[in-house]
C-alpha positions as CSV (number, residue, x, y, z in Angstrom):
1,M,15.7,-66.8,-47.4
2,D,17.5,-63.9,-49.2
3,W,16.5,-65.3,-52.9
4,P,12.9,-65.3,-54.2
5,I,12.4,-69.2,-53.5
6,L,8.7,-69.2,-54.3
7,S,9.2,-67.6,-57.7
8,T,12.1,-69.8,-58.5
9,I,10.0,-72.9,-58.1
10,I,7.1,-71.3,-60.2
11,L,9.5,-70.5,-62.8
12,I,11.8,-73.9,-63.0
13,P,9.1,-75.9,-64.8
14,L,8.5,-73.0,-67.0
15,L,12.4,-72.7,-68.1
16,G,12.1,-76.6,-68.6
17,S,9.4,-76.2,-71.0
18,L,11.1,-73.5,-72.9
19,T,14.2,-75.7,-73.2
20,I,11.8,-78.5,-74.6
21,L,10.6,-76.1,-77.3
22,L,14.0,-75.6,-78.5
23,I,14.6,-79.4,-79.1
24,N,14.1,-81.2,-82.5
25,S,11.7,-83.9,-81.7
26,D,11.6,-85.5,-85.3
27,D,13.8,-88.3,-84.2
28,A,14.2,-90.8,-81.5
29,I,17.2,-88.9,-79.8
30,G,15.1,-85.7,-79.7
31,K,12.2,-87.3,-78.2
32,R,14.3,-89.1,-75.4
33,N,16.0,-85.6,-74.8
34,I,12.5,-84.0,-74.3
35,K,11.7,-86.5,-71.7
36,T,14.7,-86.2,-70.0
37,V,14.7,-82.3,-69.7
38,A,11.0,-82.8,-68.4
39,L,12.1,-85.2,-65.8
40,Y,15.1,-83.4,-64.7
41,S,13.2,-80.1,-64.5
42,S,10.6,-81.7,-62.3
43,I,13.2,-83.5,-60.0
44,V,15.1,-80.4,-59.6
45,N,12.0,-78.5,-58.9
46,F,11.1,-81.1,-56.3
47,L,14.4,-80.7,-54.4
48,A,13.9,-76.9,-54.4
49,S,10.6,-77.1,-52.9
50,L,12.1,-79.2,-49.9
51,L,14.0,-76.1,-49.2
52,L,10.7,-74.6,-48.3
53,W,10.1,-77.5,-45.6
54,I,13.9,-77.3,-44.4
55,N,13.8,-73.6,-43.8
56,F,10.1,-73.4,-42.7
57,D,9.5,-71.8,-39.1
58,K,6.5,-73.9,-37.9
59,S,6.2,-71.7,-34.7
60,S,5.3,-68.5,-36.8
61,L,1.8,-67.3,-37.2
62,E,2.9,-65.2,-40.4
63,F,3.2,-65.9,-43.9
64,Q,6.8,-67.0,-44.8
65,Y,9.0,-66.5,-48.2
66,I,6.9,-63.4,-48.9
67,E,7.5,-62.0,-52.4
68,R,6.0,-58.7,-53.4
69,Y,6.4,-57.1,-56.7
70,A,4.4,-54.0,-58.5
71,W,2.0,-55.3,-61.0
72,L,-1.2,-54.0,-62.4
73,T,-1.9,-51.1,-60.1
74,D,-0.5,-50.0,-56.7
75,N,-3.1,-52.2,-55.2
76,I,-2.8,-55.2,-57.3
77,T,0.5,-56.7,-56.9
78,Y,2.5,-60.0,-57.5
79,H,2.2,-61.2,-54.1
80,V,3.0,-64.7,-52.9
81,G,3.9,-66.5,-49.8
82,I,3.1,-69.6,-47.8
83,D,2.0,-70.9,-44.4
84,G,1.7,-74.5,-43.0
85,I,-1.5,-75.1,-45.1
86,S,0.0,-74.5,-48.5
87,L,3.5,-75.8,-47.7
88,F,2.8,-79.5,-48.1
89,L,0.3,-78.9,-50.8
90,I,3.5,-77.4,-53.0
91,I,5.6,-80.2,-52.0
92,L,2.8,-82.6,-53.1
93,T,2.7,-81.0,-56.4
94,T,6.4,-81.0,-57.2
95,F,6.6,-84.6,-55.8
96,L,3.9,-85.9,-58.2
97,M,5.4,-84.5,-61.2
98,P,8.6,-86.7,-61.8
99,F,6.2,-89.7,-61.5
100,C,3.8,-88.3,-63.9
101,I,6.8,-88.0,-66.4
102,L,8.1,-91.4,-65.8
103,A,4.6,-93.0,-66.0
104,S,4.1,-91.2,-69.5
105,W,7.9,-92.4,-70.7
106,N,6.5,-95.2,-73.0
107,N,2.8,-94.9,-73.4
108,I,2.6,-91.3,-75.1
109,S,3.9,-91.4,-78.8
110,I,2.1,-88.5,-80.3
111,K,3.2,-84.8,-80.0
112,I,5.7,-85.8,-77.1
113,K,7.2,-82.2,-76.9
114,D,3.5,-80.5,-76.4
115,Y,2.8,-83.2,-73.8
116,M,5.7,-82.5,-71.5
117,V,5.3,-78.6,-72.0
118,A,1.7,-79.0,-70.8
119,F,2.7,-80.8,-67.9
120,L,5.4,-78.6,-66.8
121,V,3.4,-75.5,-67.3
122,L,0.6,-77.0,-65.4
123,E,3.0,-77.7,-62.5
124,S,3.8,-73.8,-62.5
125,L,0.5,-72.8,-62.4
126,M,-0.6,-75.2,-59.6
127,I,2.4,-74.0,-57.5
128,G,1.3,-70.4,-58.2
129,V,-2.3,-71.4,-56.9
130,F,-0.9,-72.5,-53.6
131,S,1.5,-69.5,-52.9
132,A,-0.8,-66.5,-54.3
133,L,-1.5,-64.0,-51.7
134,D,-3.4,-61.7,-54.0
135,L,-7.0,-62.4,-55.1
136,V,-6.2,-61.3,-58.6
137,V,-3.1,-63.4,-58.9
138,F,-4.8,-66.6,-57.3
139,Y,-7.7,-66.3,-60.0
140,I,-5.3,-66.0,-62.9
141,F,-3.3,-69.2,-61.7
142,F,-6.5,-70.9,-60.6
143,E,-8.1,-70.5,-64.0
144,A,-5.1,-70.8,-66.0
145,C,-4.6,-74.5,-64.8
146,L,-7.7,-75.4,-66.9
147,I,-5.8,-74.7,-70.2
148,P,-3.1,-77.3,-70.0
149,M,-5.5,-79.8,-68.4
150,F,-7.9,-79.3,-71.2
151,L,-5.1,-80.1,-73.7
152,I,-4.1,-83.2,-71.7
153,I,-7.5,-84.7,-71.6
154,G,-8.4,-83.4,-75.0
155,I,-5.4,-84.5,-77.0
156,W,-4.0,-87.5,-75.3
157,G,-7.2,-88.9,-73.8
158,G,-9.4,-91.6,-74.8
159,S,-12.2,-92.1,-77.2
160,R,-14.5,-89.8,-75.4
161,R,-11.9,-87.3,-74.6
162,V,-13.6,-84.5,-76.6
163,Y,-16.9,-84.8,-74.5
164,A,-15.1,-85.1,-71.2
165,T,-12.7,-82.2,-71.9
166,F,-15.4,-79.8,-72.7
167,K,-17.5,-80.9,-69.8
168,F,-14.7,-80.5,-67.5
169,F,-13.8,-77.0,-68.7
170,L,-17.4,-75.7,-68.8
171,Y,-18.2,-77.0,-65.2
172,T,-15.1,-75.4,-63.7
173,F,-14.9,-72.4,-65.7
174,S,-18.8,-71.5,-65.2
175,G,-18.3,-72.0,-61.4
176,S,-15.3,-69.5,-61.3
177,V,-17.1,-66.8,-63.1
178,L,-18.8,-66.0,-59.8
179,M,-15.6,-65.8,-58.0
180,L,-14.5,-63.2,-60.4
181,I,-17.5,-61.2,-59.9
182,A,-17.0,-61.4,-56.2
183,I,-13.3,-60.4,-56.6
184,I,-14.4,-57.4,-58.7
185,Y,-16.7,-56.2,-55.8
186,I,-14.1,-56.9,-53.2
187,Y,-11.6,-54.7,-54.9
188,I,-14.3,-51.8,-55.6
189,T,-15.4,-52.0,-51.7
190,T,-12.0,-52.1,-50.2
191,G,-9.5,-50.7,-52.7
192,T,-7.1,-53.9,-52.5
193,T,-7.1,-57.6,-53.4
194,D,-4.1,-58.3,-51.1
195,V,-5.2,-61.3,-48.9
196,I,-3.3,-60.4,-45.8
197,I,-4.8,-56.9,-45.8
198,L,-8.4,-58.4,-46.5
199,N,-7.9,-60.8,-43.5
200,E,-8.1,-57.8,-41.3
201,Y,-11.1,-56.3,-43.1
202,D,-14.8,-56.8,-41.7
203,F,-17.3,-57.2,-44.5
204,S,-21.0,-56.5,-43.3
205,Y,-22.5,-59.8,-42.4
206,S,-25.1,-59.7,-44.8
207,I,-22.8,-59.3,-47.9
208,Q,-20.6,-62.0,-46.4
209,N,-23.2,-64.7,-47.5
210,W,-23.2,-63.5,-51.1
211,L,-19.5,-63.5,-51.3
212,W,-19.2,-66.7,-49.5
213,L,-21.6,-68.5,-51.9
214,A,-19.8,-66.7,-55.1
215,F,-16.3,-68.4,-53.5
216,F,-17.8,-71.6,-52.5
217,I,-19.5,-72.5,-55.8
218,S,-16.3,-72.1,-57.7
219,F,-14.4,-74.2,-55.1
220,A,-17.2,-76.8,-54.7
221,V,-17.1,-77.5,-58.4
222,K,-13.3,-77.9,-58.1
223,I,-13.3,-80.3,-55.1
224,P,-15.9,-81.6,-56.4
225,M,-18.9,-81.8,-54.1
226,F,-22.3,-83.2,-54.8
227,P,-24.0,-82.2,-57.0
228,V,-21.5,-80.7,-59.3
229,H,-19.1,-83.9,-59.4
230,T,-20.4,-85.4,-62.5
231,W,-17.5,-84.0,-64.7
232,L,-14.8,-85.7,-62.6
233,P,-15.7,-89.6,-63.4
234,D,-15.5,-88.6,-67.3
235,A,-12.7,-86.6,-66.9
236,H,-10.5,-89.3,-65.2
237,V,-11.8,-92.2,-67.5
238,E,-10.6,-90.3,-70.6
239,A,-7.4,-88.6,-69.3
240,P,-4.1,-90.4,-69.6
241,T,-2.5,-92.2,-66.6
242,A,-0.5,-89.0,-65.7
243,G,-3.5,-86.7,-66.3
244,S,-5.6,-88.7,-63.9
245,V,-2.7,-88.5,-61.3
246,I,-2.5,-84.9,-61.4
247,L,-6.2,-84.3,-61.6
248,A,-6.9,-86.4,-58.3
249,G,-3.7,-85.7,-56.8
250,V,-3.5,-82.0,-57.2
251,L,-6.5,-80.1,-59.0
252,L,-9.0,-81.5,-56.7
253,K,-7.1,-80.0,-53.6
254,M,-7.4,-76.6,-55.1
255,G,-11.0,-76.4,-53.9
256,G,-10.3,-77.2,-50.2
257,Y,-7.1,-75.1,-50.2
258,G,-9.5,-72.1,-51.5
259,I,-11.8,-72.6,-48.6
260,L,-9.3,-72.7,-46.1
261,R,-7.5,-69.6,-47.5
262,F,-10.2,-67.5,-48.7
263,S,-13.7,-68.7,-47.7
264,I,-13.3,-69.1,-43.9
265,P,-10.8,-66.2,-43.2
266,L,-12.5,-63.7,-45.2
267,F,-16.0,-64.6,-44.8
268,P,-16.3,-66.2,-41.5
269,I,-19.8,-65.4,-40.6
270,G,-20.9,-66.8,-44.2
271,S,-19.0,-70.0,-43.4
272,F,-20.8,-70.3,-40.1
273,V,-24.3,-69.6,-41.6
274,F,-23.8,-72.4,-44.2
275,T,-22.0,-75.1,-42.0
276,D,-25.1,-77.3,-41.8
277,F,-25.4,-76.9,-45.8
278,V,-21.8,-78.0,-46.4
279,F,-22.3,-80.9,-43.7
280,I,-25.4,-82.3,-45.7
281,L,-23.5,-82.1,-49.1
282,S,-20.3,-83.8,-47.6
283,V,-22.3,-86.6,-46.2
284,I,-24.4,-87.1,-49.4
285,A,-21.1,-87.1,-51.3
286,I,-19.6,-89.7,-49.0
287,I,-22.6,-92.2,-48.9
288,Y,-24.1,-91.5,-52.5
289,T,-20.7,-91.9,-54.5
290,S,-19.8,-94.8,-52.4
291,F,-22.9,-96.5,-53.6
292,I,-22.3,-95.5,-57.2
293,A,-18.6,-96.8,-56.8
294,I,-19.9,-100.3,-55.9
295,A,-21.9,-100.4,-59.3
296,Q,-19.0,-99.5,-61.6
297,E,-17.4,-101.9,-64.1
298,D,-14.5,-99.5,-65.1
299,I,-11.6,-99.5,-62.7
300,K,-10.8,-95.7,-63.1
301,K,-14.4,-94.7,-62.9
302,L,-14.7,-96.5,-59.6
303,I,-11.6,-94.7,-58.2
304,A,-13.0,-91.4,-59.5
305,Y,-16.2,-91.8,-57.5
306,S,-14.1,-93.1,-54.6
307,S,-12.3,-89.7,-54.8
308,V,-15.5,-87.7,-54.5
309,A,-16.4,-89.7,-51.5
310,H,-13.0,-89.1,-49.8
311,M,-13.1,-85.4,-50.5
312,G,-16.3,-85.3,-48.8
313,F,-14.5,-86.0,-45.4
314,V,-12.1,-82.9,-46.2
315,T,-15.3,-80.4,-46.5
316,M,-16.8,-82.1,-43.5
317,G,-13.8,-81.8,-41.3
318,I,-12.9,-78.4,-42.4
319,F,-16.5,-77.1,-41.4
320,T,-16.2,-78.6,-37.9
321,F,-14.1,-75.5,-37.2
322,T,-12.3,-77.8,-34.6
323,D,-8.6,-78.3,-34.6
324,Q,-8.9,-82.1,-35.0
325,G,-11.4,-81.6,-37.7
326,I,-9.5,-79.0,-39.9
327,Q,-6.0,-81.0,-39.4
328,G,-7.9,-84.0,-40.4
329,G,-9.2,-82.2,-43.6
330,I,-5.7,-80.9,-44.7
331,F,-4.2,-84.1,-43.9
332,Q,-6.9,-86.1,-45.8
333,M,-6.1,-83.8,-48.7
334,I,-2.5,-84.6,-48.6
335,S,-2.9,-88.3,-47.9
336,H,-5.8,-88.5,-50.6
337,G,-3.2,-87.0,-53.0
338,L,-0.7,-89.9,-52.6
339,I,-3.2,-92.7,-52.3
340,S,-5.4,-91.8,-55.3
341,S,-2.4,-91.1,-57.3
342,A,-0.8,-94.3,-56.5
343,L,-4.2,-96.1,-57.5
344,F,-4.4,-94.4,-60.8
345,L,-0.6,-95.3,-61.4
346,S,-1.5,-98.8,-60.6
347,V,-4.3,-98.8,-63.0
348,G,-2.0,-97.6,-65.6
349,V,0.5,-100.3,-65.1
350,V,-2.1,-103.1,-66.3
351,Y,-3.8,-100.7,-68.7
352,D,-0.4,-100.5,-70.5
353,R,-0.5,-104.3,-70.9
354,L,-4.0,-105.0,-71.7
355,H,-5.4,-101.8,-73.1
356,T,-8.7,-101.9,-70.9
357,R,-10.1,-100.8,-67.8
358,E,-13.1,-103.3,-67.6
359,I,-12.9,-105.0,-64.4
360,A,-14.7,-108.2,-65.8
361,V,-11.5,-108.5,-68.1
362,Y,-9.4,-109.2,-65.2
363,G,-9.1,-111.9,-62.5
364,G,-6.3,-113.9,-61.3
365,V,-3.6,-111.1,-61.7
366,V,-1.8,-112.1,-58.7
367,K,-0.6,-115.3,-60.3
368,K,1.2,-113.4,-62.9
369,M,2.0,-110.3,-61.2
370,P,2.5,-111.0,-57.4
371,I,4.6,-108.0,-56.7
372,Y,2.2,-105.7,-58.3
373,A,-0.7,-107.4,-56.3
374,A,1.2,-106.4,-53.1
375,F,1.5,-102.9,-54.2
376,F,-2.1,-102.6,-55.0
377,L,-3.1,-104.2,-51.8
378,I,-1.3,-101.5,-49.7
379,F,-2.9,-98.8,-51.7
380,T,-6.3,-100.4,-51.5
381,M,-5.9,-100.8,-47.8
382,A,-5.0,-97.2,-47.4
383,N,-8.0,-96.0,-49.5
384,I,-10.0,-97.9,-47.1
385,G,-8.5,-96.1,-44.0
386,L,-6.6,-99.1,-42.5
387,P,-4.7,-98.1,-39.2
388,G,-1.2,-97.6,-40.2
389,T,-1.6,-95.9,-43.2
390,S,-2.2,-92.2,-43.8
391,G,-5.8,-92.8,-45.1
392,F,-6.7,-93.6,-41.5
393,V,-5.3,-90.6,-40.0
394,G,-7.3,-87.9,-42.1
395,E,-10.5,-89.8,-41.8
396,F,-10.2,-90.5,-38.1
397,L,-9.5,-86.9,-37.4
398,S,-12.3,-85.6,-39.6
399,L,-14.7,-87.8,-37.9
400,L,-13.4,-86.9,-34.5
401,G,-14.0,-83.3,-35.1
402,A,-17.5,-84.0,-36.5
403,F,-18.4,-86.0,-33.4
404,K,-17.5,-83.0,-31.3
405,V,-20.1,-80.7,-33.1
406,N,-22.8,-82.9,-34.8
407,L,-23.2,-86.5,-33.9
408,Y,-25.7,-87.2,-36.7
409,I,-23.4,-85.9,-39.4
410,A,-20.5,-88.2,-37.8
411,F,-22.7,-91.3,-37.6
412,F,-23.8,-91.1,-41.3
413,A,-20.2,-90.3,-42.6
414,T,-18.8,-93.1,-40.7
415,M,-21.2,-95.3,-43.0
416,G,-18.8,-94.0,-45.9
417,V,-15.8,-95.8,-44.0
418,I,-17.7,-99.1,-44.3
419,L,-18.8,-98.5,-47.9
420,S,-15.3,-97.5,-48.8
421,A,-14.3,-101.0,-47.8
422,A,-16.9,-102.6,-49.5
423,Y,-16.2,-101.1,-53.0
424,A,-12.3,-101.3,-52.6
425,L,-12.0,-104.8,-51.5
426,W,-14.8,-106.0,-54.2
427,L,-12.6,-104.3,-56.6
428,Y,-9.5,-106.0,-55.5
429,K,-11.0,-109.3,-55.4
430,R,-12.3,-109.2,-58.8
431,V,-9.1,-108.0,-60.5
432,I,-6.3,-109.7,-58.3
433,F,-7.8,-112.9,-57.2
434,G,-10.1,-115.6,-58.7
435,V,-9.5,-117.9,-61.6
436,I,-7.7,-116.7,-64.9
437,T,-10.5,-116.8,-67.6
438,N,-8.8,-114.2,-70.1
439,D,-6.0,-115.8,-71.9
440,E,-4.3,-112.4,-72.1
441,I,-3.9,-112.4,-68.3
442,E,-1.6,-115.4,-68.8
443,K,0.8,-113.3,-71.1
444,L,1.2,-110.7,-68.0
445,S,4.7,-109.9,-66.7
446,D,5.3,-108.3,-63.3
447,I,6.2,-104.8,-62.8
448,N,9.5,-103.7,-64.3
449,L,12.4,-101.3,-62.9
450,R,10.5,-98.2,-64.0
451,E,7.2,-99.2,-62.5
452,Y,8.9,-100.2,-59.2
453,I,10.7,-96.9,-59.0
454,I,7.4,-95.1,-59.6
455,L,5.2,-97.2,-57.0
456,L,7.7,-97.8,-54.2
457,P,7.9,-94.2,-52.9
458,F,4.1,-94.1,-52.7
459,V,4.1,-97.0,-50.4
460,L,6.8,-95.8,-48.1
461,L,5.3,-92.1,-47.8
462,I,1.5,-93.8,-47.2
463,I,3.0,-95.9,-44.3
464,L,5.3,-93.1,-43.2
465,F,2.6,-90.5,-42.7
466,G,0.3,-93.3,-41.5
467,I,2.7,-94.1,-38.6
468,Y,4.1,-90.7,-37.9
469,P,1.6,-88.1,-38.9
470,N,3.1,-85.3,-36.8
471,M,5.5,-84.7,-39.9
472,V,2.6,-82.9,-41.5
473,I,0.5,-82.1,-38.3
474,D,3.4,-80.1,-36.4
475,L,3.7,-77.9,-39.6
476,T,0.3,-77.1,-40.0
477,S,-1.0,-76.8,-36.3
478,V,0.0,-73.1,-35.9
479,S,-1.8,-72.0,-39.2
480,T,-4.8,-74.1,-38.1
481,T,-4.9,-72.8,-34.6
482,N,-4.9,-69.3,-35.8
483,L,-7.6,-69.8,-38.5
484,I,-9.9,-71.2,-35.7
485,E,-9.0,-68.5,-33.3
486,N,-9.8,-65.8,-35.9
487,Y,-13.1,-67.7,-36.7
488,N,-14.1,-67.9,-33.3
489,H,-13.5,-64.3,-32.5
490,A,-15.6,-63.2,-35.5
491,L,-18.4,-65.6,-34.5
492,E,-18.4,-64.2,-30.9
493,Q,-18.7,-60.8,-32.1
494,Y,-21.5,-61.7,-34.6
495,K,-23.4,-63.4,-31.7
496,S,-23.1,-60.5,-29.5
497,L,-25.3,-58.4,-31.8
498,S,-29.0,-58.5,-31.7
499,F,-31.3,-60.4,-34.1
500,D,-33.2,-57.3,-34.7
501,A,-30.0,-55.6,-36.1
502,Y,-29.5,-58.3,-38.6
503,P,-32.7,-60.1,-39.2
504,Q,-31.5,-61.5,-42.5
505,I,-28.7,-63.6,-40.9
506,G,-30.4,-65.5,-38.4
507,T,-30.2,-65.9,-34.5
């Protein structure tokens, strides 16, 4: 396209936030105008992001919608562009934001202006993460996302929000320091931080291990992988509903995206050397956090541990280095973004009515909220991976890739599918069915029009992607194939060298 569409999509939420800052929020009309501007800004940005999909050339190996402008030095530029992998993550980001605004319409009563500005700024930064083609630009967007999320949890969160906020910030920021050191080393060594140029650069095999670890630790915390996952349940429990939606729907995907965009293309041999290590961590995450989820008494915390388990399928699929595995990992990220967001929005519906997330308080909800129960059932089945939903496609492809390369890993990972059915159905039974023992349940009313508008699109997309996954796979296949071919080419070169020449690497 002739106009800078990526920069436009990055800037639209920022322009919306600047407009909000000019609105007087002292009266009811001003507060309504703030919400309206935030909602319209997010909707316009979603529609603009669809142009990326409409005009995307799915047969091209090259990055598309490239923009490059001089910035810090001749070698560090504002450089953005997308391929099939980043396309749907950007659309997922812009799709979720209007629903975050709608979900916050009535339950955020303090500092509404600041709240909406934080979400719009966060949207711009997340889009920047998925479109950056310069390591420095990526790092700035990647780290800057912490600031609005820190504020969202810390100001509008629950009773333990300060503890959860600082734990979230310290975990994610500390892990990223190593990536910054690695980026500085890369710039000193190569003289550039341009991703396209670096994709053609051959780092020495010994240094690849260290660079890979530096990037991987940062991404592993963000995913989050076992054992650096403990910040996530606390952050989810204390975050407002919309904060949990963005945290699970988009921020967790930044780690998986970073592995696909940087770790594997730049350090293919490092990725090969640590494949078994990633497999083990992924399987532990799938099984261990599933057992923890079964024991939870807080609905949000159960779904949070479920997210860790499902993201384990993402990392497992990616590191199979097979077409099915990587496609499954990408599809699982998009699917989980929809399903987990829908689950947190569903929790928000009943929390707004009863102001508690304790599972024991509920029971018999279907008798008072049958439409809500039907929506929640669809999201629960998708979370389990029921065929016909998007959750099945991602997990099946990831497991198929795993079966091709490591039977034991695939076997143990499959146990996670069984465990997900255990905790998800157990949750649904305790919340939706049974006898009403709480008088407050008797006072519940079914979902209203606003909540119906929020939940229905998720049902449609989860089923649509489950029935016709090629909507995603067709656009990501070229990028996936190119990634695998480059990885296999680097691996063949590595294996052709003698062990004596590189004893520190292995056979």
